[in-house]
C-alpha positions in Angstrom: 4.9 58.7 -142.0 6.8 56.3 -144.3 8.3 53.2 -142.8 12.1 52.9 -142.8 14.2 50.9 -145.2 16.1 48.0 -143.7 19.7 47.6 -144.8 21.3 44.2 -143.9 25.1 44.6 -143.5 27.0 41.4 -143.6 30.5 42.5 -142.3 32.0 45.6 -140.6 34.0 46.4 -143.8 31.2 46.5 -146.3 28.8 49.3 -145.2 26.0 50.8 -147.2 28.3 53.8 -148.4 26.7 55.7 -151.1 23.3 54.1 -150.7 22.9 55.4 -147.3 23.6 59.0 -148.5 21.1 58.6 -151.4 18.3 57.3 -149.1 18.8 60.3 -146.8 18.9 62.7 -149.7 15.6 61.3 -151.0 13.8 61.9 -147.7 13.8 58.3 -146.4 14.9 56.8 -143.0 16.8 53.6 -142.8 18.0 51.1 -140.3 21.2 49.0 -140.6 21.2 45.5 -139.2 24.5 43.7 -138.6 23.6 40.2 -139.9 26.1 38.2 -137.8 25.2 40.2 -134.7 21.3 40.8 -134.8 18.6 38.3 -135.5 17.2 38.6 -139.1 13.5 39.2 -139.0 11.0 36.7 -140.5 9.0 39.4 -142.2 9.2 43.1 -143.3 6.0 44.4 -142.0 7.6 47.4 -140.3 9.7 48.5 -143.2 9.2 49.9 -146.8 12.0 48.2 -148.6 14.9 45.8 -148.1 18.6 46.2 -149.2 21.0 43.4 -148.7 24.8 44.1 -149.0 27.7 42.1 -149.9 30.1 40.2 -148.0 32.9 37.5 -148.2 30.7 34.6 -147.1 28.9 32.5 -149.7 25.3 32.2 -150.3 25.8 28.4 -150.3 26.9 28.7 -146.7 23.3 27.9 -145.5 24.5 26.0 -142.5 25.1 29.6 -141.2 22.0 30.8 -139.4 22.3 34.4 -140.6 22.6 33.1 -144.2 19.6 30.8 -144.0 17.5 33.4 -142.3 18.2 35.9 -145.1 17.1 33.4 -147.8 13.9 32.7 -145.7 13.4 36.4 -145.6 13.9 37.0 -149.3 11.4 34.2 -150.0 8.8 36.1 -147.9 9.6 39.3 -149.9 9.1 37.3 -153.2 5.8 36.0 -151.9 4.4 39.4 -150.9 5.8 41.4 -153.7 8.1 43.3 -151.5 10.8 45.6 -152.8 14.4 44.4 -152.6 17.8 45.6 -153.7 20.6 43.0 -153.4 24.2 43.9 -153.9 26.8 41.2 -154.8 26.1 38.6 -151.9 22.8 40.2 -151.6 22.0 39.4 -155.3 23.4 35.9 -154.8 21.0 35.4 -151.8 18.1 36.7 -153.8 18.9 34.4 -156.7 19.3 31.4 -154.4 15.9 32.2 -152.8 14.4 31.4 -156.1 16.1 28.1 -156.5 19.1 29.4 -158.7 22.5 28.0 -158.2 25.6 29.9 -156.8 28.6 28.9 -158.8 32.3 29.9 -159.1 32.7 33.1 -161.3 34.0 32.5 -164.7 36.8 35.1 -163.7 37.5 36.6 -160.4 36.3 40.2 -161.0 38.4 42.6 -158.9 38.4 46.3 -159.6 36.8 48.3 -162.3 35.0 46.2 -164.9 32.7 47.3 -167.9 28.8 47.1 -167.5 26.5 47.3 -170.4 22.7 47.3 -170.6 20.9 44.4 -172.4 18.0 45.2 -174.9 15.7 44.1 -172.1 16.6 47.0 -170.0 14.8 49.4 -172.2 12.1 51.1 -170.2 13.2 49.7 -167.0 13.2 52.4 -164.2 16.7 51.6 -162.9 18.6 50.6 -166.1 16.5 52.0 -168.9 18.8 55.1 -169.0 22.0 53.2 -169.0 23.7 54.1 -172.3 24.8 51.3 -174.7 28.4 52.3 -174.3 28.0 51.5 -170.5 30.3 52.4 -167.6 32.9 50.9 -165.5 31.7 49.6 -162.0 33.4 48.3 -159.1 33.6 44.5 -158.7 35.0 42.4 -155.8 33.6 38.8 -156.1 34.8 35.3 -157.0 31.3 33.7 -157.3 28.4 34.2 -159.5 24.8 32.7 -159.9 22.7 31.1 -162.6 19.9 33.5 -163.6 16.5 32.9 -162.0 13.9 31.5 -164.5 11.5 34.3 -163.9 14.3 37.1 -164.1 14.9 39.7 -166.5 18.6 40.2 -167.3 19.1 44.0 -167.4 23.0 44.4 -167.5 25.8 42.3 -168.5 29.7 42.2 -168.9 32.0 40.5 -171.3 33.4 38.0 -168.8 30.6 37.6 -166.1 27.2 37.6 -168.0 24.8 38.1 -165.1 25.3 41.3 -163.7 21.9 42.9 -162.9 18.6 41.2 -163.0 14.9 42.0 -162.0 12.2 39.7 -160.6 8.5 40.5 -161.3 7.9 41.9 -157.8 10.1 44.8 -157.6 13.2 42.8 -156.5 16.5 43.7 -158.1 20.0 41.9 -157.9 23.3 43.6 -158.8 26.6 41.7 -159.0 28.6 44.9 -158.8 29.2 47.1 -155.8 27.4 50.3 -156.8 27.7 51.7 -153.1 31.5 52.1 -153.0 33.4 55.2 -152.0 37.1 55.7 -152.2 37.3 55.0 -148.5 35.5 51.7 -148.9 37.8 50.6 -151.9 40.9 51.4 -149.9 39.6 49.4 -146.8 38.7 46.4 -149.0 42.2 46.5 -150.4 43.7 46.8 -147.0 41.6 43.9 -145.6 41.2 41.8 -148.6 44.6 40.0 -148.4 43.5 37.4 -150.8 42.1 39.8 -153.3 45.2 42.1 -153.1 47.5 39.1 -153.5 45.5 38.0 -156.6 45.8 41.5 -158.1 49.5 42.0 -157.3 51.1 45.2 -156.7 50.6 46.5 -160.1 47.0 45.5 -160.3 46.2 47.2 -157.0 48.1 50.4 -158.2 46.1 50.4 -161.4 42.9 49.9 -159.5 43.6 53.0 -157.3 44.8 55.1 -160.1 41.6 54.5 -161.9 39.4 55.8 -159.0 39.3 59.4 -160.2 38.5 58.4 -163.7 35.8 55.8 -162.9 34.3 56.6 -159.4 32.6 60.0 -160.2 30.7 58.3 -163.2 29.8 55.3 -161.1 28.5 57.5 -158.3 26.3 59.4 -160.6 24.7 56.1 -161.9 24.3 54.7 -158.4 22.5 58.0 -157.3 20.1 57.7 -160.4 19.6 54.0 -160.0 19.0 54.0 -156.1 16.7 57.0 -156.6 14.7 55.3 -159.1 14.4 52.1 -156.8 13.1 54.3 -154.0 10.3 55.6 -156.2 9.1 51.9 -156.4 8.5 51.7 -152.7 
């Protein structure tokens, strides 16, 4: 029997969403660990893969035990060639575990933003089929990261270059939130007072109006990408 996938969730409002559905549909089991309530394991010997979700905390907050322990766990994954999928903060933690810096984002990406493959994405199991025309994905962040030295940049955007990278040992980091559902987006707007204030009423309205246009395409891409990652386990 296959070992389950561990999903580390940072906050109550940032669940695995679509990712959990895709894992189930592909015949895998998963466990969700709430990072601020449950001890982070030191190793992944009882699991097949690790998914680290996003949150409003910074990967620079290493004085917080649950952040420091995730970085240590990701270093274990790097050392033992263990498969990882990091989403937003999860990607920042993965990058930081390699020695990269977490920096202010050139722009505060909030809402639907374009994503395009780099020429290095050709042949990659997760991003190789992403058309050059790209698609719009959901962003909700104010920080970015420097690309790890050993990483391959697979996807980019006009304003925040580092959008998706791969490390040599089956570890992927995604700046964007591929897991979102309409309910998750609405919850983030409701609870993200700083983000909603930054967008303003017109910006929030435009974001919501674009859900029917962009979410179905983003969901299809999420399903293909996560299913491809599961085949690496």
